[in-house]
C-alpha positions as CSV (number, residue, x, y, z in Angstrom):
1,X,45.8,-115.7,-50.3
2,X,49.2,-116.7,-48.8
3,X,49.7,-119.9,-47.3
4,X,49.5,-119.4,-43.8
5,X,46.6,-117.0,-44.1
6,X,44.7,-119.8,-46.0
7,X,45.7,-122.2,-43.1
8,X,44.6,-119.6,-40.8
9,X,41.1,-119.7,-42.5
10,X,41.2,-123.5,-42.8
11,X,41.8,-124.2,-39.4
12,X,39.9,-121.2,-38.0
13,X,36.6,-122.9,-39.9
14,X,37.6,-126.3,-38.7
15,X,37.9,-125.1,-35.0
16,X,34.3,-123.5,-35.5
17,X,32.5,-126.4,-37.0
18,X,34.1,-128.6,-34.1
19,X,32.5,-126.3,-31.9
20,X,28.7,-126.9,-33.3
21,X,29.4,-130.6,-32.7
22,X,27.3,-130.8,-29.3
23,X,24.1,-129.3,-31.1
24,X,24.4,-132.0,-34.0
25,X,24.9,-134.5,-31.2
26,X,22.0,-133.2,-29.0
27,X,19.4,-132.4,-31.7
28,X,19.8,-135.8,-33.0
29,X,17.8,-137.4,-30.5
30,X,20.0,-140.4,-30.2
31,X,21.7,-141.8,-27.8
32,X,25.7,-141.5,-27.3
33,X,26.1,-145.3,-28.5
34,X,24.1,-144.6,-31.9
35,X,25.3,-141.1,-32.2
36,X,28.7,-142.5,-32.3
37,X,28.1,-145.7,-34.6
38,X,26.1,-143.5,-37.4
39,X,29.3,-140.7,-36.8
40,X,31.6,-143.7,-37.9
41,X,29.4,-145.1,-40.4
42,X,28.9,-141.8,-42.4
43,X,32.4,-140.4,-41.4
44,X,34.2,-143.6,-42.8
45,X,32.0,-142.9,-46.3
46,X,33.0,-139.1,-46.4
47,X,37.0,-140.0,-45.2
48,X,36.9,-143.0,-48.1
49,X,35.6,-141.1,-50.8
50,X,38.3,-138.4,-50.0
51,X,41.0,-140.8,-49.6
52,X,40.0,-142.6,-53.0
53,X,39.7,-139.2,-55.2
54,X,42.8,-137.8,-54.1
55,X,44.8,-141.3,-54.6
56,X,45.9,-141.7,-51.0
57,X,45.3,-145.6,-51.2
58,X,48.1,-145.8,-53.4
59,X,51.2,-146.5,-51.6
60,X,49.4,-146.1,-48.4
61,X,52.4,-146.8,-46.2
62,X,50.7,-149.4,-43.6
63,X,52.2,-152.3,-42.4
64,X,50.6,-154.9,-39.8
65,X,51.9,-153.4,-36.8
66,X,50.7,-149.4,-37.9
67,X,47.5,-150.9,-38.8
68,X,47.3,-152.7,-35.5
69,X,48.4,-149.3,-33.5
70,X,45.6,-147.3,-35.7
71,X,42.7,-150.1,-34.7
72,X,43.9,-149.4,-31.0
73,X,43.7,-145.9,-31.2
74,X,40.6,-146.2,-32.8
75,X,38.9,-148.2,-30.5
76,X,40.2,-145.4,-27.9
77,X,38.7,-142.9,-30.0
78,X,35.4,-144.0,-30.4
79,X,34.8,-144.6,-26.9
80,X,35.9,-141.1,-25.9
81,X,33.5,-140.0,-28.3
82,X,30.9,-141.9,-26.1
83,X,31.7,-140.7,-23.1
84,X,31.9,-137.0,-24.3
85,X,28.4,-137.4,-25.7
86,X,27.3,-138.6,-22.4
87,X,29.1,-135.8,-20.8
88,X,26.5,-133.4,-22.9
89,X,23.4,-135.0,-21.7
90,X,24.5,-135.1,-18.1
91,X,25.8,-131.5,-17.8
92,X,25.9,-129.1,-20.5
93,X,28.0,-128.7,-23.5
94,X,30.2,-125.6,-22.3
95,X,31.3,-127.7,-19.2
96,X,31.8,-130.9,-21.1
97,X,34.0,-129.0,-23.5
98,X,36.0,-127.3,-21.1
99,X,36.6,-130.2,-18.8
100,X,37.3,-132.0,-21.9
101,X,40.4,-129.6,-22.6
102,X,42.4,-131.3,-19.8
103,X,43.6,-134.0,-22.1
104,X,47.3,-132.5,-22.5
105,X,47.8,-132.9,-18.7
106,X,46.9,-136.7,-19.3
107,X,49.4,-137.0,-21.8
108,X,52.2,-135.9,-19.9
109,X,51.1,-138.1,-17.3
110,X,51.2,-141.1,-19.8
111,X,54.6,-140.0,-21.0
112,X,55.9,-139.9,-17.6
113,X,54.3,-143.1,-16.8
114,X,55.1,-145.3,-19.8
115,X,57.9,-143.6,-21.5
116,X,59.9,-142.3,-18.1
117,X,59.3,-138.7,-19.5
118,X,60.6,-136.0,-16.6
119,X,57.8,-133.7,-15.6
120,X,59.5,-130.2,-14.9
121,X,58.3,-128.6,-12.2
122,X,56.9,-126.0,-14.9
123,X,54.7,-128.6,-15.9
124,X,53.5,-129.7,-12.5
125,X,52.5,-126.1,-11.6
126,X,50.7,-125.6,-14.9
127,X,48.8,-128.9,-13.8
128,X,47.8,-128.0,-10.4
129,X,46.6,-124.4,-11.9
130,X,44.5,-126.5,-14.5
131,X,43.2,-128.8,-11.4
132,X,42.0,-125.9,-9.5
133,X,40.5,-124.6,-12.7
134,X,38.7,-128.0,-12.7
135,X,37.4,-127.3,-9.4
136,X,36.1,-124.4,-10.4
137,X,34.2,-125.2,-13.6
138,X,32.8,-128.4,-11.9
139,X,30.7,-126.3,-9.7
140,X,30.8,-128.7,-6.8
141,X,30.2,-127.6,-3.6
142,X,30.4,-129.3,-0.2
143,X,27.3,-131.8,-0.2
144,X,26.4,-131.2,-4.0
145,X,27.5,-134.1,-6.3
146,X,24.9,-133.3,-9.1
147,X,27.7,-132.3,-11.6
148,X,29.7,-135.1,-10.9
149,X,28.4,-137.6,-13.3
150,X,29.1,-135.0,-16.2
151,X,32.2,-134.0,-15.0
152,X,33.4,-138.0,-14.5
153,X,32.5,-138.5,-18.1
154,X,34.4,-135.6,-19.6
155,X,37.3,-136.5,-17.5
156,X,36.9,-140.2,-18.8
157,X,36.8,-138.9,-22.7
158,X,39.7,-136.8,-21.9
159,X,41.8,-139.7,-20.8
160,X,40.8,-142.0,-23.9
161,X,41.5,-139.3,-26.0
162,X,44.8,-139.0,-24.6
163,X,45.3,-142.7,-24.9
164,X,44.6,-142.2,-28.7
165,X,47.1,-139.6,-29.3
166,X,49.9,-141.7,-27.0
167,X,49.4,-144.6,-29.2
168,X,48.6,-142.9,-32.8
169,X,52.0,-140.5,-32.8
170,X,53.9,-143.5,-33.2
171,X,52.5,-144.3,-36.8
172,X,54.7,-142.6,-39.4
173,X,54.6,-142.9,-43.1
174,X,50.8,-142.8,-43.3
175,X,48.5,-139.9,-44.5
176,X,46.2,-139.0,-41.0
177,X,43.3,-139.0,-43.5
178,X,43.9,-143.1,-43.9
179,X,44.6,-143.1,-40.0
180,X,41.4,-141.5,-39.5
181,X,39.6,-144.0,-41.8
182,X,40.7,-146.7,-40.2
183,X,39.9,-145.5,-36.8
184,X,36.2,-144.7,-37.8
185,X,35.8,-148.2,-39.3
186,X,37.0,-150.1,-36.1
187,X,34.5,-148.2,-34.4
188,X,31.5,-150.0,-36.4
189,X,32.3,-153.6,-35.1
190,X,32.8,-152.1,-31.3
191,X,29.4,-150.2,-31.3
192,X,27.0,-152.6,-33.1
193,X,26.4,-154.6,-30.0
194,X,25.6,-151.5,-28.2
195,X,23.4,-149.8,-31.0
196,X,19.6,-149.8,-30.8
197,X,18.8,-149.8,-34.5
198,X,14.9,-150.0,-33.7
199,X,15.2,-146.6,-31.7
200,X,17.1,-145.0,-34.4
201,X,14.8,-146.0,-36.9
202,X,12.4,-143.6,-35.3
203,X,14.6,-140.8,-35.1
204,X,13.0,-139.0,-38.4
205,X,14.5,-135.6,-38.6
206,X,17.6,-136.6,-36.3
207,X,18.9,-138.5,-39.1
208,X,19.9,-135.2,-40.9
209,X,21.9,-134.2,-37.6
210,X,23.8,-137.7,-37.9
211,X,24.7,-137.7,-41.5
212,X,25.8,-134.1,-40.4
213,X,28.0,-135.4,-37.9
214,X,29.7,-137.8,-40.3
215,X,30.3,-135.6,-43.4
216,X,30.5,-132.3,-41.6
217,X,32.5,-133.5,-38.5
218,X,34.4,-136.0,-39.2
219,X,34.7,-135.6,-43.1
220,X,35.0,-131.9,-43.8
221,X,36.7,-130.9,-40.6
222,X,39.4,-133.3,-40.6
223,X,40.4,-132.6,-44.1
224,X,40.7,-128.7,-43.1
225,X,42.7,-129.5,-40.3
226,X,44.9,-131.5,-42.0
227,X,45.2,-129.0,-44.8
228,X,45.8,-126.5,-42.2
229,X,48.6,-128.0,-40.4
230,X,51.0,-128.2,-42.6
231,X,50.7,-124.3,-43.4
232,X,50.8,-123.0,-39.9
233,X,53.4,-122.8,-37.0
234,X,53.0,-124.7,-33.8
235,X,52.0,-121.5,-31.6
236,X,49.5,-120.4,-34.3
237,X,47.7,-123.7,-34.4
238,X,48.0,-124.1,-30.2
239,X,46.1,-120.6,-30.4
240,X,43.4,-121.1,-33.1
241,X,42.7,-124.6,-31.5
242,X,40.7,-122.7,-28.4
243,X,38.3,-121.1,-30.8
244,X,36.3,-124.4,-30.3
245,X,35.5,-124.3,-26.6
246,X,35.0,-120.7,-27.3
247,X,32.5,-121.5,-30.0
248,X,31.0,-124.2,-28.3
249,X,30.4,-122.2,-25.3
250,X,28.8,-119.6,-27.4
251,X,26.5,-121.9,-28.9
252,X,25.4,-123.8,-25.9
253,X,24.1,-120.3,-24.7
254,X,22.5,-119.3,-27.8
255,X,20.7,-122.5,-28.6
256,X,20.0,-124.1,-25.2
257,X,20.4,-121.1,-22.8
258,X,23.1,-122.8,-20.7
259,X,25.9,-120.5,-19.3
260,X,28.3,-120.6,-16.8
261,X,28.1,-119.1,-13.4
262,X,30.6,-116.8,-12.0
263,X,32.6,-119.5,-10.1
264,X,32.7,-121.5,-12.9
265,X,33.5,-118.5,-15.2
266,X,36.8,-118.4,-13.2
267,X,37.9,-121.6,-13.7
268,X,37.6,-121.6,-17.4
269,X,40.8,-119.2,-18.1
270,X,42.9,-120.9,-15.7
271,X,42.1,-124.7,-17.5
272,X,42.4,-122.6,-21.1
273,X,46.0,-121.4,-20.5
274,X,47.6,-124.2,-18.6
275,X,46.2,-126.3,-21.5
276,X,48.0,-123.7,-23.8
277,X,51.4,-123.4,-21.9
278,X,51.5,-127.3,-21.6
279,X,50.9,-127.7,-25.2
280,X,53.3,-125.1,-26.3
281,X,55.8,-126.6,-24.1
282,X,55.6,-130.3,-25.4
283,X,57.6,-131.4,-28.0
284,X,56.1,-131.7,-31.7
285,X,53.4,-134.6,-31.3
286,X,50.5,-135.7,-33.6
287,X,46.9,-135.6,-32.2
288,X,43.3,-135.2,-33.1
289,X,40.5,-137.8,-33.4
290,X,42.7,-139.0,-35.8
291,X,45.7,-137.9,-34.4
292,X,48.0,-136.4,-36.8
293,X,51.4,-138.1,-38.0
294,X,54.5,-137.6,-39.6
295,X,54.2,-138.6,-43.1
296,X,55.1,-138.5,-46.9
297,X,53.4,-135.5,-47.7
298,X,52.8,-131.7,-46.2
299,X,49.2,-132.6,-45.2
300,X,51.0,-135.1,-43.0
301,X,52.3,-132.5,-40.8
302,X,51.3,-132.1,-37.1
303,X,53.1,-129.9,-35.2
304,X,50.9,-129.6,-32.5
305,X,48.0,-131.5,-30.3
306,X,44.4,-129.8,-31.4
307,X,41.8,-131.4,-29.4
308,X,38.6,-131.6,-31.2
309,X,35.6,-133.7,-30.2
C-alpha cells in the first residue's frame, strides 16, 4: 500500500471513529464531567502505554515552558469536551457537531487579537458566510430560544478548542502523543472536584462506553491521526476532516432518529465550505485535541487543523 493511500485510510478511519463519539457519550449515561474525567483517565492509560512501547519518553523534548504550555492547552481541551458533551444533551449530536466546526474562525480571530495577524477581506467574507450558516443551523426563529442553550455550549466548546490550538501550536520538538498525554493527565485534577463517583459507580453497562471513549477515541483515534498527518498533503487532510461531521450526523439519525430540518440543512454546507476555505487558506499550524506540533519525527507533522471531539 502506498504511503499516501495508507495515510488516507488511517485518517478516514480516525474521522469515522470521531463521528461515533457522541453515541459513546450519550450511551454511557454519565454526566459530562464524569464522561470527560474517565475519558482522561482511560485515555492517559492508552497513550501512556503506547508512548512507552514506542520509546517516546526517551529524549521527550519537554522543557518547563513547553510543559506549561501543554498543561494550559490541556485545561482548555478538557473543558472544551465538557461543553461539547453538554451540547449533545441540550440539542443533538448533529447540530452540536456542525456548530463545533466553527473553530477555525475563532482561531483566526485569536490570531488577529493577540498576534495582530491581518484578516483579509476574503476571510471576513467566509466568516460572514459561516455566521449565516450558524443562524440557519441553529433553527432559531423570532420568539424561540429552545435551541440557544445547546448552540451556546457548542460555541463555547469551539472557542476553548481554538484557545487550545492557539497555545499548543507553539510547542515544538515534542511528539504530539506526549502532548496529548500531558493534556489528559491535566484533566484528572481539574475535573476531580466536579465528578460524582457515587453516580458513576451505578452506571453498569455505561462503563463499557466510558472505557471505549478512552481507549478508542482518545488512544487509537489519535494514534491513527498522528500517523496519517505525515503521509498526506494539507488539502487532502482538510477534506477528509469533514468525514467526522458527516458520520456524526448519519449516526445521530440512525441511532436516535435525529435529523436536521430543511432550513437547518441549508446552513450546514455554508459552515462546512467556509470552514474548509479558511482552513486551507491558513498557514500550516498544529491542532487537534492534542494539537499537532512540529517535532523530530515524521509522525510529528501537522499540516492542517483537524477538528475532532
